[in-house]
N, C-alpha and C positions, 0 to 999 in steps of 0.2 A: 786981643785974644791970647796973648802970650801967657804961658803957664810958668809958675815958679817950679824949678826943678832942682834935683840933686842927683849925684851919682853914688852908687854903692855897689861894690863887687862887680864893677864894669857895666852896670845897668843904670840907665838914666830913669829916675822916677819923677813923676809929676804930681804937683799939688793942684787941686782944682782951682779954676778961675774964681775970683771974688764975685764976678757977675752971676755965675752959675750958682755959687753958694747962696747968694742973696735971693735968686729966683726960687730955689728950693725952700729956703727958710720962710719965704712968704706964703707957701702953700699950706692949706689946712690938712690935717690928718683925715683920711688915710692917703690922700694924694701924695703928700711929701714922702712917706715911707715907700710907696710903690714906685715913685719916680727915682728915689735913691737906689732902689733895687735895679731898675732898668739902667741907670747911670753906671752902677757897679759892673753890670754885665758888659756894657759897652766899653767901659774903661779896661776891663779884663781882656776883651777881644782886641782892643786897639790901644795898647799901653803907650805907644809913641805918638798918639794923636794929640793935636792941640784942642783945647776945650774952650768954648766961649759961647756968646749969644749970637745967633744968626736969625734974622727976621723975627726977633723978639722971643726966640726959644733957644734952650741949650742945644748945642751942636758939637760934634767932634769932626775935626778936619785932619787930613793927611796931605802933606805937600800943598797946603793951601786949598784943598778941594774938600767940600763937605761930604762926609760919608754917612752920617746918621744924626738925627736929632729927635727931640721929644718935647712935648708940650702938655700942659694941664689945662683943663677946662672945668666948668662947674660939675658936669655930669659924666665926663669921660676923660681919658688920657689918650694921647696920640703919639705914635711913632712916625717919624718923618724920614723917609729914605733919601730925600734930596734928589729925587729922580722921578720921572714920569713913567718908567717902565719896570722898575724893580717889583712893585706889588703885583702888577699884571702877570709878570713872569712866575710869580709864586702863588698865584690865585688858588691853586689846589691845596696849598698848605694853610690858607687863610679862611677857610669856609666857616670857622667858628667866630669870625670877626667881621665887623663892617669896615669897608675900606673904599677909598676912591683912588684916583690916579696917583695922588701924592701923599696920602695919609692913611694910617691904619689905626682905628679906634680900639681901645681896650678899657676894661673896667678900672675904676679908681682904686680898687682894693685887690687887684690881681695883676702882678707884673707879667709881662710877656715871658713865655718859657725861654730859657737861655738858648736852647737848641734852635728855636725859631729866630731869635735875634741873630744868632750866628749865621743862619741861612740868609737872612736879610742883608747883613753886613757883607757876607761873601758875594752875593749878587751885585751889590753896589761896587765893591772893590774890583770885581771882574769887569764891570761896566766901565770903570775908570782906568782899566788896563793895569791893575795892580794884582799882586798875588792875594789869593783868598786867605782868610784867617785859618782855614782848615789845612792850608798848605804847610809843610814842615818849616819853610822859611818865614812864615807869618806874613802879615800884611806889609805891603810895600810894592815898589816897582817890580814888575814881572821880570824874572831872570832872563838874560839874553840866551837865545838858543845856542846850544853847544855846536862847535865846529865839527865837521866830519873828520874822522880819523885819517891821518896821512896814508897814502898808498902803502900797502904792505904791513900796516899796523892794524891789530884787531880793534874794533870799536869799543869804547868804554861804556860801562852800564851806568 
């Protein structure tokens, strides 16, 4: 699952894995275009994630832990949170979709809204003890709590 990468302006950029490229290339239209849109959203949210195939479907991992995946089927597409509790926790946001404990179905010609994908990713990252993508620091290990101010010093904001 190792990505090819390069650094530019102090930022490491990743090229998609050949396995994911092959998976997407094998899909018929409109599945392929919709999956590419979901992939782009996920990669935008998780720029440092490793990309590869997990359980036969494209997935993004941080620190070796699966954060999100997606899969195509004949009549629907699926978002995979790699968790049994993320979708239940966001059930109120998912009333327009069919979902089970571990998969969210959506139409082959309509990508999931980017804001919904961000909420799904945030929920999974928090579950993994990482900072949410909506945090200023971006995804990754949660920051350590700050130490209290020494006696006689005002606390910092």
